[in-house]
MIDOSE-1310 file (N, C-alpha, C; in nm, 2 decimals, decimal comma, always signed):
residues 167
mtlp	+1,01/-16,94/-8,26/+0,88/-16,91/-8,21/+0,88/-16,91/-8,06; +0,83/-16,81/-8,00/+0,82/-16,80/-7,85/+0,68/-16,82/-7,81; +0,66/-16,91/-7,72/+0,53/-16,94/-7,66/+0,50/-16,85/-7,55; +0,37/-16,79/-7,55/+0,34/-16,70/-7,44/+0,32/-16,78/-7,31
rtpt	+0,36/-16,71/-7,20/+0,34/-16,77/-7,07/+0,19/-16,75/-7,03; +0,14/-16,84/-6,95/+0,00/-16,82/-6,90/+0,01/-16,72/-6,79; -0,06/-16,60/-6,79/-0,04/-16,50/-6,70/-0,08/-16,54/-6,55; -0,17/-16,63/-6,53/-0,21/-16,66/-6,40/-0,12/-16,77/-6,33
rrci	-0,03/-16,83/-6,41/+0,05/-16,94/-6,36/+0,20/-16,90/-6,38; +0,28/-16,93/-6,28/+0,43/-16,91/-6,30/+0,49/-17,05/-6,31; +0,59/-17,06/-6,40/+0,66/-17,18/-6,42/+0,81/-17,15/-6,39; +0,87/-17,25/-6,33/+1,02/-17,24/-6,31/+1,08/-17,26/-6,45
dspl	+1,18/-17,18/-6,49/+1,24/-17,20/-6,62/+1,35/-17,30/-6,61; +1,30/-17,43/-6,60/+1,39/-17,54/-6,59/+1,34/-17,65/-6,68; +1,42/-17,74/-6,73/+1,37/-17,85/-6,82/+1,29/-17,95/-6,73; +1,30/-17,95/-6,60/+1,23/-18,04/-6,52/+1,11/-17,98/-6,46
avsc	+1,08/-17,86/-6,49/+0,96/-17,79/-6,43/+0,83/-17,85/-6,47; +0,76/-17,90/-6,38/+0,63/-17,96/-6,40/+0,53/-17,91/-6,30; +0,55/-17,79/-6,25/+0,46/-17,74/-6,14/+0,33/-17,71/-6,20; +0,31/-17,68/-6,32/+0,18/-17,66/-6,38/+0,18/-17,73/-6,52
lsdy	+0,06/-17,74/-6,57/+0,05/-17,81/-6,70/+0,01/-17,71/-6,81; +0,07/-17,59/-6,81/+0,04/-17,49/-6,91/+0,11/-17,54/-7,04; +0,07/-17,48/-7,15/+0,13/-17,52/-7,28/+0,28/-17,48/-7,28; +0,32/-17,37/-7,21/+0,46/-17,33/-7,20/+0,54/-17,44/-7,13
clck	+0,49/-17,49/-7,02/+0,56/-17,59/-6,94/+0,57/-17,72/-7,02; +0,46/-17,76/-7,08/+0,46/-17,88/-7,16/+0,56/-17,87/-7,27; +0,57/-17,75/-7,34/+0,67/-17,74/-7,44/+0,81/-17,75/-7,39; +0,84/-17,69/-7,27/+0,97/-17,69/-7,21/+1,00/-17,84/-7,18
lssa	+0,91/-17,91/-7,12/+0,93/-18,05/-7,08/+0,95/-18,13/-7,20; +0,87/-18,11/-7,31/+0,88/-18,18/-7,43/+1,02/-18,16/-7,49; +1,07/-18,04/-7,49/+1,21/-18,01/-7,54/+1,31/-18,09/-7,45; +1,29/-18,09/-7,32/+1,38/-18,16/-7,23/+1,39/-18,31/-7,26
vegg	+1,27/-18,37/-7,29/+1,26/-18,51/-7,31/+1,33/-18,54/-7,45; +1,31/-18,46/-7,55/+1,37/-18,48/-7,68/+1,52/-18,46/-7,66; +1,56/-18,37/-7,57/+1,71/-18,35/-7,55/+1,78/-18,45/-7,47; +1,70/-18,56/-7,42/+1,77/-18,67/-7,35/+1,75/-18,66/-7,20
vkvl	+1,68/-18,56/-7,15/+1,65/-18,56/-7,00/+1,55/-18,67/-6,97; +1,58/-18,76/-6,88/+1,50/-18,87/-6,85/+1,40/-18,85/-6,74; +1,31/-18,75/-6,76/+1,21/-18,71/-6,66/+1,10/-18,82/-6,65; +1,06/-18,88/-6,76/+0,95/-18,97/-6,77/+0,99/-19,11/-6,77
dcrv	+1,10/-19,14/-6,72/+1,15/-19,28/-6,71/+1,14/-19,34/-6,57; +1,12/-19,47/-6,56/+1,13/-19,54/-6,43/+1,27/-19,54/-6,40; +1,31/-19,50/-6,27/+1,44/-19,49/-6,23/+1,50/-19,62/-6,20; +1,42/-19,73/-6,20/+1,48/-19,86/-6,17/+1,52/-19,93/-6,30
cedv	+1,43/-19,94/-6,40/+1,46/-20,01/-6,52/+1,50/-19,91/-6,64; +1,48/-19,78/-6,62/+1,51/-19,67/-6,71/+1,43/-19,68/-6,84; +1,31/-19,75/-6,83/+1,22/-19,75/-6,95/+1,12/-19,63/-6,93; +1,07/-19,59/-7,04/+0,97/-19,48/-7,03/+0,84/-19,53/-6,98
ftlq	+0,78/-19,45/-6,89/+0,65/-19,48/-6,83/+0,55/-19,48/-6,95; +0,44/-19,56/-6,94/+0,34/-19,57/-7,04/+0,20/-19,54/-6,97; +0,10/-19,51/-7,05/-0,03/-19,48/-7,00/-0,10/-19,60/-6,95; -0,07/-19,72/-7,00/-0,13/-19,85/-6,96/-0,03/-19,96/-6,98
gdkv	-0,06/-20,07/-6,93/+0,03/-20,19/-6,94/+0,13/-20,20/-6,82; +0,24/-20,27/-6,84/+0,33/-20,30/-6,73/+0,42/-20,18/-6,70; +0,42/-20,08/-6,77/+0,51/-19,96/-6,74/+0,43/-19,84/-6,69; +0,31/-19,87/-6,63/+0,23/-19,76/-6,57/+0,30/-19,72/-6,44
prll	+0,31/-19,59/-6,42/+0,37/-19,54/-6,29/+0,28/-19,56/-6,17; +0,34/-19,62/-6,07/+0,27/-19,64/-5,94/+0,34/-19,57/-5,83; +0,26/-19,52/-5,73/+0,32/-19,45/-5,62/+0,34/-19,54/-5,50; +0,46/-19,52/-5,44/+0,48/-19,58/-5,31/+0,45/-19,48/-5,20
lcgh	+0,43/-19,53/-5,08/+0,39/-19,45/-4,96/+0,49/-19,33/-4,94; +0,62/-19,35/-4,97/+0,72/-19,25/-4,95/+0,71/-19,14/-5,06; +0,63/-19,16/-5,17/+0,61/-19,06/-5,27/+0,69/-19,09/-5,40; +0,78/-19,19/-5,39/+0,86/-19,22/-5,51/+0,77/-19,30/-5,61
tvch	+0,80/-19,29/-5,74/+0,72/-19,35/-5,84/+0,81/-19,46/-5,91; +0,75/-19,58/-5,93/+0,82/-19,69/-6,00/+0,72/-19,75/-6,09; +0,76/-19,81/-6,20/+0,67/-19,87/-6,29/+0,62/-20,00/-6,23; +0,50/-20,04/-6,28/+0,43/-20,16/-6,23/+0,52/-20,28/-6,24
dclt	+0,59/-20,30/-6,36/+0,67/-20,41/-6,38/+0,79/-20,42/-6,28; +0,85/-20,31/-6,25/+0,96/-20,32/-6,15/+0,91/-20,35/-6,01; +0,79/-20,30/-5,98/+0,74/-20,32/-5,85/+0,71/-20,47/-5,83; +0,67/-20,54/-5,94/+0,64/-20,68/-5,92/+0,77/-20,76/-5,91
rlpv	+0,88/-20,70/-5,94/+1,01/-20,77/-5,93/+1,08/-20,75/-5,80; +1,03/-20,65/-5,73/+1,10/-20,62/-5,60/+1,06/-20,72/-5,50; +1,15/-20,76/-5,41/+1,12/-20,86/-5,30/+1,02/-20,80/-5,20; +0,93/-20,89/-5,17/+0,82/-20,85/-5,07/+0,86/-20,92/-4,94
hgrk	+0,86/-20,84/-4,83/+0,89/-20,89/-4,69/+0,76/-20,89/-4,62; +0,70/-21,01/-4,60/+0,57/-21,02/-4,54/+0,47/-20,96/-4,64; +0,40/-20,85/-4,60/+0,31/-20,78/-4,69/+0,37/-20,64/-4,72; +0,50/-20,62/-4,70/+0,56/-20,49/-4,72/+0,66/-20,49/-4,84
lhcp	+0,66/-20,38/-4,91/+0,75/-20,36/-5,02/+0,84/-20,25/-4,98; +0,97/-20,26/-5,00/+1,06/-20,15/-4,97/+1,10/-20,07/-5,09; +1,09/-19,94/-5,08/+1,13/-19,85/-5,19/+1,27/-19,87/-5,22; +1,30/-19,88/-5,35/+1,44/-19,90/-5,40/+1,53/-19,78/-5,38
fdrq	+1,47/-19,67/-5,34/+1,55/-19,54/-5,33/+1,58/-19,50/-5,19; +1,48/-19,51/-5,10/+1,50/-19,47/-4,96/+1,47/-19,58/-4,86; +1,43/-19,70/-4,91/+1,41/-19,82/-4,83/+1,29/-19,81/-4,74; +1,20/-19,70/-4,75/+1,08/-19,69/-4,67/+0,99/-19,80/-4,72
stel	+0,91/-19,86/-4,62/+0,82/-19,96/-4,66/+0,68/-19,91/-4,69; +0,62/-19,99/-4,78/+0,48/-19,96/-4,83/+0,40/-20,09/-4,81; +0,30/-20,08/-4,73/+0,21/-20,19/-4,70/+0,13/-20,23/-4,83; +0,13/-20,36/-4,86/+0,06/-20,41/-4,98/-0,07/-20,47/-4,93
gdsg	-0,18/-20,44/-5,00/-0,31/-20,50/-4,96/-0,33/-20,64/-5,02; -0,45/-20,69/-5,02/-0,48/-20,82/-5,08/-0,45/-20,83/-5,23; -0,46/-20,72/-5,30/-0,44/-20,72/-5,44/-0,29/-20,69/-5,48; -0,20/-20,68/-5,38/-0,06/-20,67/-5,41/-0,03/-20,54/-5,48
vwgl	+0,07/-20,55/-5,57/+0,11/-20,43/-5,64/-0,01/-20,36/-5,72; -0,10/-20,44/-5,76/-0,22/-20,38/-5,83/-0,30/-20,29/-5,75; -0,29/-20,30/-5,62/-0,36/-20,21/-5,52/-0,29/-20,08/-5,50; -0,17/-20,06/-5,54/-0,10/-19,94/-5,53/-0,16/-19,83/-5,63
kknf	-0,17/-19,71/-5,58/-0,23/-19,61/-5,66/-0,14/-19,57/-5,78; -0,20/-19,54/-5,89/-0,13/-19,50/-6,01/-0,09/-19,35/-5,99; +0,02/-19,31/-6,04/+0,06/-19,17/-6,03/-0,01/-19,09/-6,14; -0,13/-19,04/-6,11/-0,22/-18,98/-6,20/-0,17/-18,85/-6,25
alle	-0,09/-18,78/-6,17/-0,03/-18,65/-6,22/+0,07/-18,68/-6,33; +0,15/-18,79/-6,32/+0,24/-18,82/-6,42/+0,17/-18,88/-6,54; +0,06/-18,96/-6,52/-0,02/-19,01/-6,63/-0,08/-18,89/-6,72; -0,13/-18,79/-6,65/-0,19/-18,68/-6,72/-0,08/-18,61/-6,80
ller	+0,04/-18,59/-6,74/+0,15/-18,53/-6,81/+0,19/-18,61/-6,93; +0,20/-18,74/-6,92/+0,23/-18,83/-7,03/+0,13/-18,81/-7,14; +0,00/-18,81/-7,10/-0,11/-18,80/-7,20/-0,10/-18,67/-7,27; -0,08/-18,56/-7,20/-0,07/-18,43/-7,26/+0,05/-18,41/-7,35
lqvl	+0,16/-18,47/-7,31/+0,28/-18,46/-7,39/+0,26/-18,54/-7,52; +0,19/-18,65/-7,51/+0,16/-18,73/-7,63/+0,08/-18,65/-7,73; -0,02/-18,58/-7,68/-0,11/-18,50/-7,76/-0,02/-18,38/-7,82; +0,06/-18,33/-7,74/+0,14/-18,21/-7,79/+0,24/-18,26/-7,90
qepl	+0,29/-18,38/-7,89/+0,39/-18,42/-7,98/+0,33/-18,48/-8,11; +0,21/-18,52/-8,11/+0,14/-18,58/-8,23/+0,14/-18,49/-8,35; +0,10/-18,36/-8,33/+0,10/-18,27/-8,45/+0,24/-18,25/-8,50; +0,34/-18,25/-8,41/+0,48/-18,23/-8,46/+0,53/-18,34/-8,54
ttcd	+0,49/-18,46/-8,51/+0,54/-18,58/-8,59/+0,45/-18,61/-8,71; +0,32/-18,58/-8,70/+0,24/-18,61/-8,81/+0,21/-18,50/-8,91; +0,24/-18,38/-8,87/+0,20/-18,27/-8,96/+0,33/-18,18/-8,98; +0,39/-18,20/-9,10/+0,50/-18,12/-9,14/+0,45/-18,02/-9,24
nesr	+0,45/-17,89/-9,22/+0,40/-17,80/-9,31/+0,45/-17,80/-9,45; +0,58/-17,83/-9,46/+0,65/-17,84/-9,59/+0,60/-17,96/-9,68; +0,58/-18,07/-9,61/+0,55/-18,19/-9,68/+0,40/-18,23/-9,67; +0,32/-18,14/-9,62/+0,18/-18,16/-9,59/+0,10/-18,15/-9,73
ddtv	+0,02/-18,25/-9,75/-0,06/-18,26/-9,88/-0,20/-18,24/-9,84; -0,26/-18,13/-9,87/-0,40/-18,10/-9,84/-0,50/-18,15/-9,94; -0,45/-18,21/-10,05/-0,55/-18,26/-10,15/-0,62/-18,39/-10,10; -0,74/-18,39/-10,13/-0,82/-18,51/-10,09/-0,84/-18,59/-10,22
rcde	-0,81/-18,72/-10,21/-0,81/-18,81/-10,32/-0,96/-18,87/-10,33; -0,99/-18,90/-10,46/-1,12/-18,96/-10,49/-1,12/-19,10/-10,43; -1,23/-19,14/-10,37/-1,24/-19,27/-10,31/-1,26/-19,38/-10,42; -1,31/-19,34/-10,53/-1,33/-19,44/-10,64/-1,20/-19,46/-10,72
ndeh	-1,12/-19,36/-10,74/-1,00/-19,36/-10,81/-0,90/-19,27/-10,75; -0,80/-19,33/-10,68/-0,71/-19,25/-10,60/-0,61/-19,16/-10,68; -0,62/-19,18/-10,82/-0,54/-19,09/-10,90/-0,61/-18,96/-10,93; -0,73/-18,95/-10,90/-0,81/-18,83/-10,92/-0,82/-18,75/-10,79
iani	-0,84/-18,62/-10,80/-0,85/-18,53/-10,68/-1,00/-18,51/-10,66; -1,05/-18,53/-10,54/-1,19/-18,52/-10,51/-1,23/-18,37/-10,50; -1,35/-18,34/-10,55/-1,40/-18,21/-10,54/-1,55/-18,21/-10,50; -1,60/-18,33/-10,47/-1,74/-18,35/-10,43/-1,74/-18,45/-10,31
yctv	-1,83/-18,42/-10,22/-1,85/-18,52/-10,11/-2,00/-18,57/-10,11; -2,01/-18,70/-10,12/-2,14/-18,76/-10,13/-2,19/-18,78/-9,98; -2,29/-18,72/-9,94/-2,34/-18,73/-9,80/-2,42/-18,86/-9,78; -2,47/-18,92/-9,88/-2,54/-19,05/-9,87/-2,43/-19,16/-9,84
cetn	-2,33/-19,17/-9,93/-2,23/-19,27/-9,92/-2,11/-19,24/-9,83; -2,11/-19,11/-9,79/-2,00/-19,05/-9,71/-1,86/-19,08/-9,78; -1,86/-19,05/-9,91/-1,73/-19,07/-9,99/-1,69/-18,94/-10,06; -1,56/-18,92/-10,08/-1,51/-18,81/-10,16/-1,49/-18,86/-10,30
lcsd	-1,54/-18,77/-10,39/-1,54/-18,81/-10,53/-1,49/-18,70/-10,62; -1,44/-18,73/-10,74/-1,41/-18,63/-10,84/-1,53/-18,62/-10,92; -1,54/-18,52/-11,01/-1,65/-18,49/-11,09/-1,68/-18,61/-11,19; -1,58/-18,67/-11,25/-1,60/-18,78/-11,34/-1,66/-18,90/-11,27
caes	-1,60/-18,94/-11,16/-1,65/-19,06/-11,09/-1,79/-19,04/-11,03; -1,81/-18,91/-10,99/-1,95/-18,88/-10,93/-2,05/-18,90/-11,04; -2,02/-18,85/-11,16/-2,11/-18,86/-11,28/-2,14/-19,01/-11,32; -2,03/-19,09/-11,32/-2,04/-19,23/-11,37/-2,10/-19,32/-11,26
thst	-2,06/-19,31/-11,14/-2,11/-19,40/-11,03/-2,22/-19,35/-10,95; -2,24/-19,22/-10,94/-2,34/-19,17/-10,85/-2,44/-19,08/-10,93; -2,47/-19,12/-11,05/-2,56/-19,04/-11,14/-2,70/-19,04/-11,09; -2,74/-19,15/-11,01/-2,88/-19,16/-10,97/-2,89/-19,12/-10,82
ktl	-2,78/-19,10/-10,75/-2,78/-19,07/-10,61/-2,77/-18,92/-10,59; -2,82/-18,88/-10,47/-2,82/-18,74/-10,43/-2,68/-18,71/-10,37; -2,62/-18,60/-10,42/-2,49/-18,56/-10,37/-2,50/-18,44/-10,27
């Protein structure tokens, strides 16, 4: 299956291309991540960045991104933190590492990749079961929906348990 390119955006044909967030680029990046390219990993601890918690990506003044957890483990010199990659210093405010900006571009990319990968992992066309089970008896297949109870029912259960209710 070939994904169409967005005509108004150009993407570099590279597994690391993140210059735009078109579906084509997300698909290429998703393939790269599945192939073992560590684009979304903290380069200090090599753990995958997360949308929240201690693995949230934070930006240093030099532009490098490090997870929150690793930043808390770096030595602080006065009120300055030195980048583990280029040794440039970043001034910390009163709130310390918490005051550093999150890398929102990377967070958006993580969020969109997560959404892109959800249907691939939860919806397999060959094993997909479209039948809706009866809420009263899961061995029955539902063919009625009760709008009052908001339940799926088969004809037998609807007749026996919902005979006085409006369906």
